C-alpha positions in Angstrom: -60.9 65.7 -34.0 -58.1 68.1 -33.5 -54.6 68.0 -32.0 -56.0 70.0 -29.0 -58.5 67.2 -28.3 -55.8 64.5 -28.3 -53.8 66.7 -25.9 -56.7 67.1 -23.6 -57.6 63.3 -23.6 -53.9 62.3 -23.0 -53.5 65.1 -20.4 -50.5 66.6 -22.1 -49.7 69.8 -24.0 -50.3 70.4 -27.7 -46.6 70.6 -28.2 -46.2 67.1 -26.6 -48.6 65.7 -29.2 -46.6 67.3 -32.0 -43.4 65.8 -30.6 -45.0 62.4 -30.4 -46.1 62.4 -34.1 -42.8 63.9 -35.4 -40.7 61.4 -33.5 -38.6 64.2 -32.1 -37.0 64.0 -28.6 -38.5 66.1 -25.8 -41.0 63.6 -24.2 -40.5 60.3 -22.5 -41.3 57.0 -24.2 -44.2 56.3 -21.9 -45.8 59.7 -22.7 -45.2 59.2 -26.4 -46.9 55.8 -26.3 -49.9 57.1 -24.4 -50.4 59.9 -26.9 -50.2 57.6 -29.9 -52.6 55.2 -28.2 -55.1 57.9 -27.5 -54.8 59.2 -31.1 -55.4 55.7 -32.5 -58.5 55.1 -30.2 -60.2 58.4 -31.4 -59.1 58.0 -35.0 -56.9 61.1 -35.1 -54.6 61.5 -38.1 -52.3 64.5 -38.2 -52.7 66.7 -41.2 -49.8 67.2 -43.6 -48.4 70.7 -43.5 -47.9 70.6 -47.3 -50.8 71.0 -49.7 -51.3 71.4 -53.4 -48.4 70.8 -55.9 -45.8 70.8 -53.1 -47.6 67.8 -51.6 -46.9 65.8 -54.7 -43.1 66.0 -54.2 -41.7 63.0 -52.4 -40.0 64.2 -49.2 -36.8 62.4 -48.3 -36.4 61.6 -44.6 -33.6 60.5 -42.3 -33.9 58.9 -38.9 -31.6 59.7 -36.0 -31.5 56.4 -34.0 -30.2 56.3 -30.4 -29.8 53.3 -28.1 -30.2 54.4 -24.5 -28.7 52.8 -21.4 -27.8 53.9 -17.9 -24.1 54.3 -18.5 -23.3 56.8 -21.3 -26.4 57.6 -23.4 -29.2 58.3 -21.0 -32.9 58.2 -21.8 -32.9 62.0 -21.8 -29.9 62.0 -24.2 -31.1 65.1 -26.0 -30.4 67.1 -22.8 -26.8 65.8 -22.5 -24.5 68.7 -23.8 -22.4 66.7 -26.3 -25.3 64.9 -27.9 -27.5 68.0 -27.8 -24.9 69.9 -29.9 -24.5 67.0 -32.3 -28.2 66.6 -32.9 -28.5 70.4 -33.5 -26.0 70.2 -36.3 -27.6 67.1 -37.8 -30.9 68.9 -37.8 -29.4 72.0 -39.4 -27.7 70.0 -42.2 -30.9 68.0 -42.9 -32.8 71.3 -43.2 -30.2 72.7 -45.7 -30.4 69.5 -47.8 -34.2 69.5 -47.8 -34.6 66.3 -45.7 -36.9 65.8 -42.8 -35.4 64.3 -39.6 -37.1 61.8 -37.4 -36.0 60.5 -34.1 -36.3 56.9 -32.7 -35.0 55.3 -29.6 -34.0 51.7 -28.8 -33.9 50.6 -25.2 -30.8 48.4 -24.9 -32.7 46.1 -22.6 -35.2 45.4 -25.4 -32.6 45.7 -28.3 -34.0 42.9 -30.5 -37.6 43.9 -30.2 -37.0 47.6 -30.8 -34.7 47.1 -33.8 -37.2 44.7 -35.3 -40.1 47.2 -34.9 -38.0 50.0 -36.6 -37.2 47.7 -39.5 -40.8 46.8 -40.0 -42.0 50.4 -39.9 -39.6 51.5 -42.7 -40.1 55.1 -41.8 -37.1 56.7 -43.5 -34.7 56.6 -46.5 -31.7 56.2 -44.2 -30.6 56.0 -40.6 -27.9 57.9 -38.7 -27.0 55.8 -35.6 -25.5 57.4 -32.6 -22.8 54.7 -31.9 -21.2 56.2 -28.8 -22.2 53.4 -26.4 -22.7 50.5 -28.9 -20.7 47.3 -29.2 -19.5 45.8 -32.5 -22.2 43.1 -32.2 -24.9 45.6 -31.7 -23.9 47.6 -34.7 -23.6 44.5 -36.8 -27.2 43.5 -35.8 -28.6 47.0 -36.6 -26.8 46.9 -40.0 -28.4 43.5 -40.7 -31.9 45.0 -40.2 -31.2 48.5 -41.4 -28.6 48.3 -44.1 -28.7 52.0 -45.2 -27.1 53.5 -42.2 -24.2 55.7 -41.0 -22.8 55.3 -37.5 -21.6 58.4 -35.7 -19.1 58.7 -32.8 -17.5 55.2 -32.9 -15.7 52.9 -35.3 -15.2 49.2 -35.8 -12.8 48.6 -38.7 -13.9 45.1 -39.6 -17.6 46.0 -40.2 -18.7 46.9 -43.8 -20.5 50.0 -42.4 -20.1 53.7 -42.8 -18.5 55.2 -39.7 -17.7 58.8 -38.8 -15.7 59.1 -35.6 -13.5 61.5 -33.6 -9.8 61.2 -33.9 -9.7 60.3 -30.2 -6.1 59.2 -30.2 -4.9 62.5 -31.7 -7.0 64.6 -29.3 -5.7 62.9 -26.2 -2.2 62.9 -27.5 -2.5 66.7 -27.9 -3.5 66.9 -24.3 -0.7 64.8 -23.1 1.9 66.6 -25.2 0.6 70.0 -23.9 0.9 69.0 -20.2 4.4 67.7 -20.7 5.5 70.7 -22.7 4.5 73.1 -20.0 6.5 71.2 -17.4 4.2 68.6 -15.9 5.8 65.2 -14.9 3.5 64.3 -12.0 0.3 63.5 -13.8 -3.0 61.8 -12.8 -5.7 60.3 -15.0 -9.4 60.3 -14.3 -11.2 57.7 -16.4 -14.8 56.8 -17.0 -16.0 53.8 -15.0 -18.0 52.9 -18.1 -15.7 51.8 -20.9 -16.5 52.6 -24.6 -14.4 52.8 -27.8 -13.8 56.5 -27.5 -12.5 56.4 -24.0 -10.2 53.4 -24.8 -8.7 55.4 -27.7 -8.3 58.5 -25.6 -6.4 56.5 -23.0 -4.1 55.1 -25.8 -3.4 58.5 -27.2 -2.6 60.2 -23.9 -0.4 57.4 -22.7 1.5 57.5 -26.0 2.3 61.2 -25.6 3.7 60.6 -22.1 5.6 57.5 -23.1 7.4 59.3 -25.9 8.5 61.8 -23.3 9.6 59.2 -20.7 6.8 59.9 -18.3 4.8 57.2 -16.5 1.5 57.5 -14.6 1.6 55.6 -11.3 -1.3 53.1 -10.9 -2.5 54.9 -7.8 -3.0 58.1 -9.8 -5.5 56.5 -12.1 -9.0 57.1 -10.8 -12.5 56.2 -12.3 -15.8 57.9 -12.0 -19.2 58.2 -13.7 -18.9 60.0 -17.0 -22.4 61.7 -17.1 -22.3 63.9 -14.0 -21.5 67.6 -14.1 -21.6 68.1 -10.3 -19.1 67.0 -7.7 -19.0 63.3 -7.1 -18.7 61.6 -3.7 -17.0 58.6 -5.4 -14.2 60.9 -6.7 -13.9 62.7 -3.4 -13.5 59.4 -1.6 -10.8 58.3 -4.0 -8.9 61.5 -3.8 -9.1 61.6 0.0 -7.9 58.0 0.3 -5.0 58.8 -2.1 -3.9 61.8 0.0 -4.4 60.0 3.3 -1.8 57.5 2.2 0.7 60.3 2.1 0.9 60.4 -1.7 1.7 63.7 -3.4 -1.1 65.4 -5.3 -0.3 65.3 -9.1 0.3 68.7 -10.6 -2.1 67.9 -13.5 -5.1 65.6 -14.3 -6.3 64.4 -17.7 -10.0 63.6 -17.8 -11.5 61.4 -20.5 -14.4 63.9 -21.1 -15.5 67.3 -20.2 -18.2 65.9 -17.9 -15.5 64.2 -15.8 -13.2 67.3 -15.9 -16.0 69.7 -14.7 -17.0 67.3 -12.0 -13.4 66.9 -11.0 -12.8 70.6 -10.7 -15.9 70.9 -8.5 -14.8 68.0 -6.3 -11.3 69.3 -6.0 -12.7 72.7 -5.0 -14.7 71.1 -2.2 -11.5 69.5 -0.9 -9.8 72.9 -0.8 -7.6 72.1 -3.9 -7.3 75.1 -6.3 -7.4 74.8 -10.1 -4.9 75.6 -11.6 -2.8 76.9 -8.7 -2.5 73.5 -7.0 -3.3 71.2 -9.9 -4.3 71.6 -13.5 -7.3 69.9 -15.2 -7.8 69.2 -18.9 -10.9 67.7 -20.5 -12.1 66.4 -23.9 -15.1 67.4 -26.1 -15.3 71.2 -25.7 -19.0 71.2 -24.7 -20.6 74.6 -24.1 -20.4 74.1 -20.4 -16.6 74.1 -20.6 -16.9 77.9 -21.0 -19.2 78.4 -18.1 -17.3 76.6 -15.4 -14.7 78.6 -13.4 -11.9 78.5 -14.3 -12.8 78.0 -18.0 -11.8 74.5 -19.0 -8.8 73.6 -21.2 -10.0 70.9 -23.5 -10.0 69.2 -26.8 -12.4 70.5 -29.4 -14.4 67.9 -31.3 -15.7 69.0 -34.7 -19.3 68.1 -34.1 -20.7 70.3 -36.8 -18.3 68.7 -39.4 -19.2 65.2 -38.3 -22.9 66.0 -38.7 -22.4 67.5 -42.1 -20.4 64.5 -43.3 -23.2 62.1 -42.2 -26.0 63.9 -44.0 -23.9 64.6 -47.1 -23.0 61.0 -47.4 -26.7 60.1 -47.5 -27.2 62.9 -50.1 -24.6 61.2 -52.4 -26.5 57.9 -52.1 -30.0 59.2 -52.3 -29.4 61.7 -55.1 -26.7 59.9 -57.1 -26.7 56.3 -56.0 -23.1 56.4 -54.7 -22.7 53.8 -52.0 -19.1 53.0 -51.0 -18.6 52.3 -47.3 -15.8 54.3 -45.6 -14.4 55.0 -42.2 -14.0 58.7 -41.7 -11.9 60.1 -38.8 -12.3 63.8 -38.0 -9.3 65.4 -36.4 -9.5 67.5 -33.2 -7.8 70.6 -32.1 -6.5 71.8 -28.7 -8.2 74.6 -26.9 -6.1 76.3 -24.2 -8.1 78.1 -21.4 -7.6 78.8 -17.7 -7.8 75.4 -16.0 -4.2 74.6 -16.8 -0.9 76.2 -15.8 2.8 75.2 -15.5 3.6 73.5 -12.2 5.0 75.8 -9.5 8.4 74.0 -9.5 8.6 74.6 -13.2 7.9 78.3 -13.0 11.0 79.1 -11.0 
């Protein structure tokens, strides 16, 4: 029995069978389950790519664990720009350190069941958890079942767990300071309608920058939209239209809690006939690749995704190779990236 036979019986491609056995993203959970079931029924066992003396070497492996939901981390998370870049850097660092990387997904609706299955399988030497959308209680529960883990992209100070997070407060503070420094005093805020640690910290940092400069954001200038859509959003269009219909003045600048929201906002503003940056400036957060493709190019906050990935894998190296295991909370600083979606307000230019 060959891989081609399993692919034919499961009505999928050979590459899909390979993804199913490697645990890598790229196929849906239903497809993966069907392939594995077919393989079990026909007694197919994938051959190891390593033979001879090399096969005697114990290969270390790490698992990249993702909890999916409908709010922030979608089932096709590996196609979302921020996570796609982060995963790429984790894979590269694992390759450099000689580790294999497997992928596993937990459906938040079946959290207890899925975490229990992963614990029982014991498939890896350590686990890198994408913590973006997870609560403190969920991370605590994962840690109870999988103690050798590092959590990326969030932080809860009171948990005895390794965390590597973005300095969200610093990044949003940089954005707020920049807008104020180029003359903006009439500023709007477009938030995510799904709240997570990162967005709460960004709001805190941005508001701090404005407060230090004596600037307030009016409540009616705080809008909320879906954080995972790169196209224009009817919900945002309705909020902006309602705001303008009440006779309010359009803010000269908007801070958006992530690049997804910023790109969506620019497209929505364009459909309303509002020019960026001539009529209003827009600034994002994350510096995803798409921020260079949109027109005008997006001013944003760069997140050191490569550095975060390297830190996660290297911390495992210290434990696996040298037995060093001291939990720490690591915060990786951001830096500001000025592009073409921001300009000084017209009144300030004269």
